[in-house]
C-alpha positions as a printed Julia matrix, in Angstrom:
278×3 Matrix{Float64}:
 168.59  71.42  18.95
 167.07  72.47  22.25
 163.87  70.6   21.46
 163.96  66.83  21.68
 161.78  63.98  22.77
 162.6   60.82  24.65
 160.23  57.95  23.97
 160.12  54.58  25.76
 159.77  51.53  23.52
 157.16  49.23  25.12
 158.18  46.14  23.11
 161.75  46.1   24.41
 162.14  47.01  28.06
 165.24  49.08  28.78
 165.45  50.94  25.46
 164.83  54.66  25.12
 164.5   56.49  21.81
 165.51  60.11  21.34
 164.96  62.37  18.34
 166.04  65.96  17.79
 163.76  68.12  15.63
 166.77  69.73  13.96
 168.15  66.33  12.83
 165.37  64.94  10.61
 165.48  61.18  10.3
 168.21  60.69  12.92
 167.22  58.32  15.74
 169.23  57.73  18.91
 168.86  54.64  21.09
 170.04  54.06  24.63
 169.82  50.46  25.77
 170.23  49.24  29.33
 170.7   45.49  29.9
 169.05  44.45  26.64
 168.61  40.75  25.92
 166.28  41.04  22.91
 167.25  38.95  19.88
 167.05  40.78  16.56
 166.44  38.28  13.71
 167.88  38.77  10.24
 167.11  42.32   9.15
 168.61  45.39   7.51
 168.39  49.19   7.88
 167.95  51.96   5.34
 170.26  54.04   7.57
 173.83  53.63   8.72
 173.72  52.19  12.25
 176.49  52.99  14.74
 176.46  51.42  18.2
 178.83  51.84  21.15
 178.73  48.97  23.65
 179.21  49.83  27.33
 178.58  46.55  29.13
 177.91  42.9   28.37
 178.82  40.67  25.46
 176.72  40.34  22.32
 176.98  38.79  18.89
 176.42  39.89  15.3
 176.09  37.53  12.34
 176.83  38.9    8.89
 177.35  37.0    5.62
 177.63  33.69   7.42
 180.23  34.84   9.95
 179.63  35.58  13.65
 181.35  38.4   15.53
 181.5   39.11  19.25
 180.94  42.57  20.71
 182.58  43.62  23.97
 182.46  46.78  26.1
 184.36  49.54  24.32
 183.53  48.24  20.84
 181.94  50.35  18.13
 179.67  48.36  15.8
 179.08  49.88  12.36
 176.38  48.37  10.14
 176.08  49.69   6.59
 172.72  50.49   4.99
 171.09  47.51   3.26
 173.35  44.85   4.8
 171.39  41.91   6.21
 172.54  40.86   9.69
 171.24  39.63  13.06
 172.09  40.4   16.7
 171.72  38.36  19.88
 173.11  37.57  23.33
 173.45  34.18  25.0
 170.65  33.14  27.39
 170.85  35.01  30.68
 173.16  37.7   29.3
 172.48  41.3   28.23
 174.18  44.31  26.66
 174.06  48.06  27.31
 174.78  50.6   24.59
 174.23  53.94  22.89
 173.45  53.87  19.18
 172.28  56.09  16.34
 170.62  55.54  12.95
 171.87  58.06  10.37
 170.06  58.6    7.03
 172.32  58.15   4.01
 171.52  61.6    2.49
 172.72  63.24   5.71
 175.97  61.3    5.52
 176.59  62.31   1.91
 175.8   65.92   2.74
 178.31  65.86   5.6
 180.89  64.23   3.34
 180.5   66.91   0.67
 180.66  69.76   3.18
 183.95  68.47   4.54
 185.6   68.75   1.11
 187.33  65.42   0.6
 189.88  63.91  -1.79
 187.55  61.06  -2.77
 183.8   60.93  -3.24
 182.85  57.47  -2.02
 181.87  56.52   1.48
 183.06  53.01   2.28
 181.26  51.97   5.46
 181.19  48.25   6.02
 179.95  45.98   8.8
 182.04  45.11  11.81
 183.55  46.15  15.13
 186.09  48.9   15.74
 187.59  50.49  18.86
 185.03  53.05  20.01
 187.66  55.71  20.8
 186.74  59.31  20.05
 183.82  58.3   17.83
 182.14  56.46  20.68
 182.75  59.31  23.11
 181.28  61.82  20.66
 178.23  59.58  20.16
 177.47  59.44  23.88
 178.14  63.16  24.26
 175.74  63.99  21.41
 173.02  61.82  22.93
 173.51  63.37  26.37
 173.49  66.95  25.08
 170.25  66.43  23.16
 168.63  64.55  26.05
 169.57  67.37  28.44
 168.25  70.03  26.03
 171.64  71.73  26.04
 172.26  74.91  24.07
 172.12  74.7   20.25
 175.87  75.32  20.07
 176.61  72.52  22.55
 174.35  70.01  20.76
 175.66  70.88  17.32
 179.28  70.76  18.44
 178.87  67.21  19.72
 176.9   66.02  16.71
 179.37  67.49  14.23
 182.25  66.1   16.24
 180.69  62.64  16.1
 180.13  62.74  12.33
 183.62  64.05  11.64
 185.21  61.39  13.84
 183.04  58.67  12.27
 183.97  59.67   8.73
 187.64  59.79   9.61
 187.54  56.37  11.26
 185.3   54.51   8.85
 185.75  55.99   5.38
 188.61  55.96   2.89
 188.63  59.75   2.52
 190.39  62.52   4.36
 189.29  66.17   4.66
 191.11  68.51   2.33
 193.63  70.77   4.11
 192.61  74.4    4.53
 194.59  77.62   4.54
 195.92  78.4    8.03
 195.73  82.13   7.39
 192.17  81.9    6.14
 191.22  79.73   9.12
 192.5   82.29  11.59
 190.69  85.1    9.82
 187.39  83.22   9.89
 187.83  82.2   13.52
 188.54  85.8   14.46
 185.29  86.88  12.81
 183.36  84.12  14.57
 184.83  85.11  17.94
 183.86  88.72  17.29
 180.33  87.57  16.44
 180.03  85.53  19.64
 181.52  88.43  21.63
 178.71  90.64  20.38
 175.92  88.13  21.04
 177.18  85.97  23.91
 174.11  86.41  26.14
 171.65  84.93  23.65
 171.22  81.51  22.06
 173.42  81.08  18.97
 173.46  78.14  16.56
 176.39  76.7   14.64
 174.49  77.39  11.43
 174.23  81.04  12.35
 177.98  81.26  12.99
 178.83  79.37   9.8
 176.59  81.68   7.8
 178.33  84.73   9.24
 181.63  83.65   7.64
 180.3   81.75   4.62
 181.51  78.29   5.66
 179.92  74.91   6.27
 179.28  73.97   9.9
 181.8   71.13   9.57
 184.6   73.43   8.47
 183.8   75.91  11.2
 183.6   73.22  13.88
 186.99  71.81  12.88
 188.9   75.06  12.43
 187.53  76.76  15.58
 188.64  73.87  17.77
 192.0   73.62  16.01
 192.67  77.36  16.32
 191.37  78.12  19.82
 191.53  74.74  21.53
 187.86  74.85  22.51
 184.54  74.61  20.6
 182.34  77.69  20.01
 179.85  76.81  22.75
 182.64  76.62  25.37
 183.96  79.96  24.15
 180.48  81.43  24.64
 180.21  79.91  28.15
 183.57  81.4   29.09
 182.43  84.83  27.94
 179.31  84.48  30.08
 181.34  83.42  33.11
 183.75  86.34  32.7
 180.78  88.71  32.48
 179.22  87.12  35.54
 182.42  87.57  37.54
 182.44  91.29  36.77
 178.83  91.67  37.85
 179.39  89.68  41.05
 182.37  91.86  41.93
 180.07  94.88  41.64
 177.72  93.38  44.21
 174.92  92.05  42.0
 172.92  89.08  43.29
 173.73  85.71  41.68
 170.12  85.23  40.56
 170.24  88.52  38.67
 173.74  87.85  37.37
 172.63  84.55  35.88
 169.95  86.11  33.7
 172.08  89.12  32.78
 174.9   86.83  31.65
 172.78  84.59  29.41
 172.24  81.62  31.73
 168.76  80.13  32.04
 168.74  80.36  35.85
 170.97  80.54  38.9
 171.63  76.78  39.0
 172.79  76.91  35.38
 175.22  79.7   36.27
 176.42  77.87  39.4
 177.11  74.63  37.53
 179.35  76.28  34.96
 180.87  78.72  37.47
 182.04  75.88  39.73
 183.36  73.99  36.71
 185.43  76.89  35.36
 186.2   78.99  38.45
 186.31  76.28  41.09
 183.93  77.9   43.58
 180.27  78.99  43.66
 179.2   82.48  42.58
 178.14  83.22  46.18
 181.59  82.35  47.54
 183.27  84.32  44.76
 181.36  87.48  45.68
 181.64  87.07  49.46
């Protein structure tokens, strides 16, 4: 997920489009002060939109609904609707268009009690789903590590399915979870300086990425990419204590450059690498 592209949309000023090569068919939007009126239309994909500012309106099956900051709008595939704002007003948002096959694949991988997805049209509290959506957009836009991007995308899909569908993930064996997580931690321990993907970790223990994402967080309290970052920081601290230069420590610990090391070092240790080694 490190490769992405951000494309301006000339027809509607203030909208940016982002696609990740590893998420075929998925399209992210970020809108800033948008006043464009969308006439009656429908999407092949599921559309999820988190509103940050401004008030907008959605008309669906003859009824009008108002969107406010903090709302999550979910529009099901094939449902005809229209969107607008009053003259002089605008809205700001993050949104994503998700192909139906990807949704069904995610649903099946989670192992659920029921088979049907029951997404409708309407507004919900954004909550965790909205936060995951923005985090996924930001990680892909920033070309974050594959683990970081995948963690946020999987977190968004899992939260969305929990909030908007009538199905719940099947419970897993606690003992089996711990065994798999231990193997994944050992795998990251052995390869923490290089780029690792969630698919690679899931393949190492024979699980879907969704199961791994959920059980790793539940067991350790942090996602795999944060576990990897912590390993890198711990390694960096040892090298700094031995007198190595921060620029060399960064590369030896798996960071892309010294600024990358410094950003995470300050976040987790509270001081810069230079001050730590002084």
